[in-house]
OpenMM code with the backbone's topology and positions (N, CA, C; nanometers):
from openmm import Vec3, app, unit

residues = "MET ARG ILE THR ASP ALA SER LEU GLU LEU TYR GLN THR LEU ARG ALA TYR ASP GLU VAL VAL GLY THR ALA VAL VAL SER LYS ASN ASP LYS PRO TYR ILE VAL ILE TYR LEU GLU LYS ALA THR LYS ALA ILE LEU ASP LYS ILE PRO PRO SER TYR LYS GLY ASN GLN VAL LYS THR GLU ILE SER GLY SER PHE PHE SER PHE".split()
positions = [
    Vec3(12.4961, 2.2003, 1.9760),
    Vec3(12.5244, 2.3169, 1.8913),
    Vec3(12.5183, 2.4488, 1.9676),
    Vec3(12.6192, 2.5260, 1.9485),
    Vec3(12.6179, 2.6574, 2.0265),
    Vec3(12.5009, 2.7446, 1.9742),
    Vec3(12.4552, 2.8315, 2.0607),
    Vec3(12.3340, 2.9157, 2.0269),
    Vec3(12.3738, 3.0016, 1.9127),
    Vec3(12.4888, 3.0568, 1.9063),
    Vec3(12.5202, 3.1517, 1.7933),
    Vec3(12.5201, 3.0709, 1.6603),
    Vec3(12.5637, 2.9433, 1.6587),
    Vec3(12.5620, 2.8676, 1.5312),
    Vec3(12.4130, 2.8303, 1.5003),
    Vec3(12.3345, 2.8066, 1.5965),
    Vec3(12.1920, 2.7715, 1.5772),
    Vec3(12.1187, 2.8948, 1.5334),
    Vec3(12.1457, 3.0162, 1.5816),
    Vec3(12.0883, 3.1448, 1.5341),
    Vec3(12.1215, 3.1661, 1.3805),
    Vec3(12.2456, 3.1401, 1.3463),
    Vec3(12.2903, 3.1628, 1.2124),
    Vec3(12.2238, 3.0619, 1.1190),
    Vec3(12.2163, 2.9366, 1.1608),
    Vec3(12.1495, 2.8292, 1.0785),
    Vec3(11.9976, 2.8588, 1.0536),
    Vec3(11.9369, 2.9048, 1.1655),
    Vec3(11.7944, 2.9425, 1.1573),
    Vec3(11.7739, 3.0567, 1.0663),
    Vec3(11.8605, 3.1598, 1.0776),
    Vec3(11.8426, 3.2755, 0.9907),
    Vec3(11.8656, 3.2321, 0.8419),
    Vec3(11.9541, 3.1537, 0.8143),
    Vec3(11.9811, 3.0949, 0.6768),
    Vec3(11.8517, 3.0337, 0.6179),
    Vec3(11.7749, 2.9712, 0.7139),
    Vec3(11.6445, 2.9082, 0.6638),
    Vec3(11.5448, 3.0140, 0.6493),
    Vec3(11.5310, 3.1139, 0.7304),
    Vec3(11.4229, 3.2112, 0.7366),
    Vec3(11.4469, 3.3340, 0.6451),
    Vec3(11.5697, 3.3644, 0.6097),
    Vec3(11.5926, 3.4848, 0.5350),
    Vec3(11.5266, 3.4943, 0.3978),
    Vec3(11.4779, 3.3813, 0.3499),
    Vec3(11.4027, 3.3832, 0.2205),
    Vec3(11.2760, 3.4537, 0.2302),
    Vec3(11.2304, 3.4790, 0.3479),
    Vec3(11.0985, 3.5455, 0.3707),
    Vec3(11.1277, 3.7023, 0.3843),
    Vec3(11.0469, 3.7780, 0.3089),
    Vec3(11.0643, 3.9199, 0.3134),
    Vec3(11.0484, 3.9819, 0.4481),
    Vec3(10.9688, 3.9288, 0.5311),
    Vec3(10.9415, 3.9825, 0.6633),
    Vec3(11.0609, 3.9666, 0.7604),
    Vec3(11.1572, 3.8734, 0.7364),
    Vec3(11.2632, 3.8474, 0.8247),
    Vec3(11.3841, 3.9421, 0.7890),
    Vec3(11.4220, 4.0170, 0.8898),
    Vec3(11.5294, 4.1228, 0.8556),
    Vec3(11.6634, 4.0867, 0.9352),
    Vec3(11.6634, 3.9967, 1.0270),
    Vec3(11.7744, 3.9693, 1.0943),
    Vec3(11.7517, 3.8784, 1.2229),
    Vec3(11.8661, 3.8396, 1.2856),
    Vec3(11.8546, 3.7625, 1.4106),
    Vec3(11.9634, 3.8132, 1.5021),
    Vec3(11.9379, 3.7705, 1.6260),
    Vec3(12.0457, 3.8072, 1.7303),
    Vec3(12.0381, 3.7045, 1.8445),
    Vec3(12.1335, 3.6887, 1.9238),
    Vec3(12.1358, 3.6133, 2.0433),
    Vec3(12.1258, 3.7155, 2.1573),
    Vec3(12.0249, 3.7015, 2.2399),
    Vec3(12.0014, 3.7947, 2.3532),
    Vec3(12.0029, 3.7153, 2.4841),
    Vec3(12.0450, 3.7734, 2.5917),
    Vec3(12.0532, 3.7109, 2.7210),
    Vec3(11.9716, 3.7959, 2.8176),
    Vec3(11.8794, 3.7228, 2.8898),
    Vec3(11.8065, 3.7908, 2.9951),
    Vec3(11.8078, 3.6989, 3.1189),
    Vec3(11.8594, 3.7501, 3.2296),
    Vec3(11.8779, 3.6763, 3.3469),
    Vec3(11.9674, 3.5549, 3.3275),
    Vec3(12.0748, 3.5770, 3.2522),
    Vec3(12.1695, 3.4699, 3.2150),
    Vec3(12.1148, 3.3535, 3.1373),
    Vec3(12.0030, 3.3787, 3.0785),
    Vec3(11.9372, 3.2780, 2.9844),
    Vec3(11.9329, 3.3214, 2.8397),
    Vec3(12.0289, 3.2779, 2.7599),
    Vec3(12.0309, 3.3237, 2.6161),
    Vec3(11.9129, 3.2666, 2.5366),
    Vec3(11.8713, 3.3471, 2.4339),
    Vec3(11.7679, 3.3019, 2.3417),
    Vec3(11.7881, 3.3694, 2.2098),
    Vec3(11.7319, 3.3162, 2.1125),
    Vec3(11.7399, 3.3625, 1.9698),
    Vec3(11.6309, 3.4653, 1.9402),
    Vec3(11.6540, 3.5718, 1.8860),
    Vec3(11.5500, 3.6706, 1.8490),
    Vec3(11.5500, 3.6785, 1.6947),
    Vec3(11.4389, 3.6687, 1.6438),
    Vec3(11.4166, 3.6775, 1.4986),
    Vec3(11.3505, 3.8223, 1.4793),
    Vec3(11.4201, 3.9135, 1.4113),
    Vec3(11.3737, 4.0490, 1.3825),
    Vec3(11.2854, 4.0475, 1.2638),
    Vec3(11.1678, 4.1037, 1.2724),
    Vec3(11.0711, 4.1061, 1.1621),
    Vec3(11.0392, 4.2468, 1.1149),
    Vec3(11.0334, 4.2668, 0.9894),
    Vec3(10.9852, 4.3998, 0.9341),
    Vec3(10.8408, 4.4165, 0.9794),
    Vec3(10.7617, 4.3156, 0.9656),
    Vec3(10.6258, 4.3199, 1.0140),
    Vec3(10.5833, 4.1717, 1.0402),
    Vec3(10.4937, 4.1567, 1.1372),
    Vec3(10.4447, 4.0296, 1.1787),
    Vec3(10.3173, 3.9945, 1.1087),
    Vec3(10.3160, 3.8792, 1.0395),
    Vec3(10.1984, 3.8347, 0.9752),
    Vec3(10.1763, 3.6894, 1.0258),
    Vec3(10.0603, 3.6439, 1.0222),
    Vec3(10.0265, 3.5095, 1.0674),
    Vec3(10.1147, 3.4106, 0.9836),
    Vec3(10.1242, 3.4326, 0.8561),
    Vec3(10.2039, 3.3421, 0.7761),
    Vec3(10.3433, 3.3189, 0.8183),
    Vec3(10.4158, 3.4334, 0.8515),
    Vec3(10.5517, 3.4279, 0.8944),
    Vec3(10.5628, 3.3742, 1.0345),
    Vec3(10.4741, 3.4169, 1.1240),
    Vec3(10.4848, 3.3738, 1.2590),
    Vec3(10.4602, 3.2134, 1.2707),
    Vec3(10.3865, 3.1695, 1.1810),
    Vec3(10.3565, 3.0158, 1.1763),
    Vec3(10.4883, 2.9446, 1.1284),
    Vec3(10.5772, 3.0080, 1.0608),
    Vec3(10.6926, 2.9466, 1.0107),
    Vec3(10.8160, 2.9566, 1.1118),
    Vec3(10.8034, 3.0392, 1.2139),
    Vec3(10.9105, 3.0521, 1.3140),
    Vec3(10.8783, 2.9568, 1.4285),
    Vec3(10.9878, 2.8693, 1.4593),
    Vec3(10.9574, 2.7690, 1.5639),
    Vec3(10.9683, 2.8407, 1.7006),
    Vec3(10.9051, 2.7825, 1.8037),
    Vec3(10.9261, 2.8337, 1.9426),
    Vec3(11.0619, 2.8027, 1.9949),
    Vec3(11.1252, 2.7063, 1.9447),
    Vec3(11.2586, 2.6634, 1.9852),
    Vec3(11.3304, 2.6059, 1.8606),
    Vec3(11.4650, 2.6200, 1.8738),
    Vec3(11.5435, 2.5633, 1.7547),
    Vec3(11.6716, 2.5154, 1.8143),
    Vec3(11.6923, 2.3825, 1.7933),
    Vec3(11.8185, 2.3098, 1.8372),
    Vec3(11.8333, 2.3305, 1.9843),
    Vec3(11.7190, 2.3228, 2.0656),
    Vec3(11.7248, 2.3376, 2.2038),
    Vec3(11.7308, 2.4772, 2.2639),
    Vec3(11.7162, 2.5806, 2.1737),
    Vec3(11.7282, 2.7216, 2.2172),
    Vec3(11.5952, 2.7870, 2.1934),
    Vec3(11.5458, 2.8640, 2.2963),
    Vec3(11.4226, 2.9363, 2.2815),
    Vec3(11.4340, 3.0405, 2.1724),
    Vec3(11.3215, 3.0608, 2.0990),
    Vec3(11.3136, 3.1577, 1.9884),
    Vec3(11.2101, 3.2520, 2.0189),
    Vec3(11.2321, 3.3834, 2.0056),
    Vec3(11.1306, 3.4883, 2.0248),
    Vec3(11.1364, 3.5735, 1.8970),
    Vec3(11.0298, 3.6519, 1.8806),
    Vec3(11.0253, 3.7466, 1.7697),
    Vec3(11.0158, 3.8846, 1.8143),
    Vec3(11.0627, 3.9822, 1.7382),
    Vec3(11.0515, 4.1171, 1.7697),
    Vec3(11.0300, 4.2018, 1.6376),
    Vec3(10.9292, 4.2807, 1.6354),
    Vec3(10.8995, 4.3701, 1.5201),
    Vec3(10.9988, 4.4893, 1.5230),
    Vec3(11.0843, 4.4935, 1.4339),
    Vec3(11.1868, 4.6063, 1.4321),
    Vec3(11.1650, 4.6990, 1.3111),
    Vec3(11.0857, 4.6602, 1.2164),
    Vec3(11.0778, 4.7411, 1.1005),
    Vec3(11.1985, 4.7033, 1.0085),
    Vec3(11.2219, 4.7813, 0.9060),
    Vec3(11.3265, 4.7539, 0.8106),
    Vec3(11.4648, 4.8018, 0.8803),
    Vec3(11.5646, 4.7295, 0.8301),
    Vec3(11.7050, 4.7654, 0.8657),
    Vec3(11.7652, 4.8344, 0.7543),
    Vec3(11.8345, 4.9439, 0.7682),
    Vec3(11.9046, 5.0117, 0.6618),
    Vec3(12.0502, 5.0168, 0.6928),
    Vec3(12.1364, 5.0035, 0.6028),
    Vec3(12.2812, 5.0148, 0.6193),
    Vec3(12.3216, 5.1554, 0.5708),
    Vec3(12.4086, 5.2189, 0.6422),
    Vec3(12.4573, 5.3495, 0.6031),
    Vec3(12.5951, 5.3440, 0.5411),
] * unit.nanometer
topology = app.Topology()
chain = topology.addChain("A")
for resn in residues:
    res = topology.addResidue(resn, chain)
    for name in ("N", "CA", "C"):
        topology.addAtom(name, app.Element.getBySymbol(name[0]), res)
């Protein structure tokens, strides 16, 4: 599975939680990984986010809320 597809699939699973505000695929040193953006980090939500998904590393980042203009 492509990392972009894995990111979308993981987001579809996690978006039910209020703390999850988005996902992205990021590359550092030519190594892509999935980022889960969180409004706030709680132990409950961090326990639900896997360290990897479909063979891709997953990281979290606290971004706060996203607003569309």
